[in-house]
C-alpha positions in Angstrom: 40.7 44.1 153.3 43.2 43.3 155.8 46.9 44.4 155.9 48.2 41.1 154.7 45.8 40.9 151.5 47.1 44.6 150.6 50.8 43.6 150.7 52.4 43.6 147.5 54.2 40.9 146.0 58.1 41.2 146.8 60.3 42.1 143.4 63.2 40.0 142.3 66.3 41.3 144.1 69.0 42.3 141.7 72.5 41.0 141.6 74.2 42.8 144.1 76.7 45.9 142.3 75.9 44.6 138.9 74.2 48.0 137.6 76.7 50.1 139.7 79.6 47.9 137.9 77.9 48.6 134.3 77.7 52.3 134.9 81.5 52.2 136.1 82.8 50.7 133.2 80.8 52.7 130.7 82.1 55.9 132.5 85.5 54.9 132.8 85.9 54.7 129.2 83.7 57.4 127.9 83.8 60.1 130.6 87.4 61.5 130.2 86.9 62.1 126.5 83.2 63.6 127.0 84.5 65.4 130.0 87.7 67.0 128.1 85.2 67.9 125.2 82.7 69.7 127.5 85.2 71.3 129.8 87.6 72.6 126.8 84.6 73.2 124.7 85.4 77.1 125.0 89.0 77.1 124.2 88.4 74.1 121.3 85.8 76.8 119.7 88.4 79.7 120.0 91.4 77.5 118.3 89.2 76.4 115.8 88.2 80.2 115.5 91.4 81.1 115.0 92.6 78.8 112.7 89.8 79.5 110.2 90.7 83.0 110.6 94.5 82.4 110.2 93.6 80.5 106.9 91.4 83.7 105.8 94.1 86.0 106.7 97.1 84.0 104.7 94.8 84.3 101.7 94.0 87.4 102.2 97.8 88.3 102.3 98.6 86.3 99.2 95.5 87.8 97.6 96.9 91.7 98.8 100.5 90.6 97.7 99.5 89.8 94.4 97.8 92.8 93.8 100.5 95.0 95.0 102.9 93.1 93.1 100.9 93.8 89.8 100.5 97.6 91.1 104.3 97.7 91.4 104.8 96.0 87.9 102.6 98.6 86.3 104.1 101.4 87.9 107.4 100.1 86.5 106.0 99.9 82.8 104.8 103.3 83.1 108.3 104.7 84.2 109.9 102.7 81.2 108.2 104.3 78.7 108.9 107.8 79.7 110.4 109.5 76.8 113.0 112.0 78.6 115.7 109.9 79.7 116.0 112.1 82.4 112.8 112.2 83.8 113.1 108.3 83.4 115.9 107.9 85.5 114.9 110.4 88.3 111.4 108.2 88.6 113.5 104.8 88.5 116.0 106.2 91.2 112.7 106.7 93.5 111.2 103.8 92.5 114.2 101.2 92.9 114.8 100.9 96.6 111.2 99.6 97.7 111.2 97.5 94.9 109.6 94.2 95.5 112.0 91.0 95.2 109.9 89.8 92.2 110.8 93.2 90.2 114.4 93.9 91.6 116.0 92.2 88.5 114.2 94.5 85.9 114.2 97.8 88.2 118.0 97.8 88.6 118.7 96.8 85.2 116.3 99.8 83.7 118.1 102.1 86.2 121.6 100.7 85.1 120.7 101.3 81.3 119.2 104.6 82.4 122.3 106.1 84.0 124.7 104.9 81.0 121.9 106.6 78.5 122.5 109.7 80.8 126.3 109.6 80.8 125.9 109.0 84.5 128.1 106.7 85.1 128.6 106.5 88.7 125.0 105.8 89.2 125.4 103.1 86.6 128.5 101.6 88.0 126.2 101.4 91.7 123.3 99.8 89.9 125.7 97.2 88.0 127.2 96.4 91.2 123.9 96.0 93.0 122.8 93.5 90.2 126.5 91.7 90.5 125.5 91.0 94.3 122.2 89.7 94.4 121.8 88.0 90.6 124.1 85.5 90.1 122.7 84.7 86.4 124.0 88.2 85.3 127.2 88.6 87.3 129.5 88.4 84.2 127.2 90.8 82.6 127.1 93.4 85.4 130.9 93.2 85.7 131.3 94.3 82.2 128.5 96.8 83.1 130.8 98.1 86.3 133.9 97.6 84.2 132.7 100.0 81.3 131.4 102.8 83.8 134.8 102.8 85.3 136.6 103.0 81.7 134.2 105.8 81.1 135.0 108.0 84.1 138.5 107.0 83.2 139.6 104.9 85.7 141.4 102.4 83.7 143.3 100.6 85.9 140.5 100.1 88.5 138.4 98.6 85.3 141.3 96.3 84.3 141.6 94.9 87.5 138.0 94.3 88.2 137.9 92.5 84.9 140.9 90.4 86.0 139.1 89.1 89.1 135.8 88.8 87.4 137.1 86.8 84.3 137.5 83.0 86.0 134.1 82.9 86.3 132.8 83.9 82.9 132.3 81.5 79.9 131.4 81.5 76.4 130.7 85.1 74.9 131.0 86.8 78.1 134.4 85.7 78.8 135.2 87.0 75.0 133.9 90.4 75.5 135.5 90.5 78.9 139.0 90.0 77.2 138.4 92.2 74.1 137.5 95.0 77.0 140.9 93.9 78.9 142.7 94.4 75.4 141.8 97.8 75.3 142.5 98.4 79.0 145.4 96.7 79.1 146.9 98.8 75.7 145.7 102.1 77.3 147.4 101.5 80.7 150.7 100.1 79.0 150.3 96.6 80.1 150.9 95.0 76.6 152.1 91.6 78.0 148.2 91.4 79.5 146.6 92.6 76.1 148.6 89.9 74.2 147.5 87.4 76.4 143.9 88.5 76.3 144.4 88.1 72.5 145.6 84.5 72.6 142.7 83.9 74.8 140.2 85.1 72.3 142.2 83.4 69.5 142.0 79.7 71.6 138.2 79.9 71.7 135.8 77.8 69.2 133.9 81.0 68.6 136.8 82.4 67.1 138.4 79.4 65.3 135.5 79.6 63.2 135.3 83.0 62.2 138.3 84.1 59.9 137.5 87.9 60.2 137.8 87.3 63.8 141.4 85.3 63.3 142.8 87.7 61.4 141.7 91.0 63.3 142.5 89.5 66.7 145.8 88.1 65.2 146.8 91.5 63.6 146.2 93.4 67.0 148.3 90.7 68.7 151.4 91.5 66.5 150.9 95.3 66.9 150.8 94.6 70.7 153.9 92.3 70.5 155.8 95.5 68.3 154.8 97.6 70.9 156.2 95.3 73.8 159.2 94.5 72.2 159.8 98.5 71.4 162.6 100.2 73.1 161.7 101.5 76.8 158.5 99.5 77.1 
């Protein structure tokens, strides 16, 4: 066999640059994303892990917070059923400073009531003052509690000033109760004109207008105060 007969037929020539151009086109579209994923695979895996851990941590936090709140509620409940009022007040004083927000309302009210029961009006005043500061719903009730605590300490002028300042924000039964207290405080401090004004405020309410007994009671009280106001040296 000669060298010519052993020569293989020539292969058809590929169009110049066609394969290269196709590869380049595919690479231009796919490689940036693939390269990014490959080069940053470790970082992406760490970020995904941290994200999952964050979700788990948040869930654990909520679960733990619920358990803590439930435990605090049980502690407060156990304190409230203590029959000895002195011990109940002492335990409430220890419990209240660390009270969670969810129990703050109940805890401070319990402390205020326990202090009143023990006739510790300085502590009662402080508790009602705190309630007035953080609970807009009970601001009026807290003001009445503060005034009562002051009056029990014979600080009548201070109690009257407090109620005079709080009165504009009180409505309905709270306003009536405040004016009833104002009548007694103003009378004991000799401010009969202020006491008469409080009587008039009560008599002008729909609640008093529909209650004959109330109308007679405060009408009579007004007449007594007017007599004191008109008396010599008053």
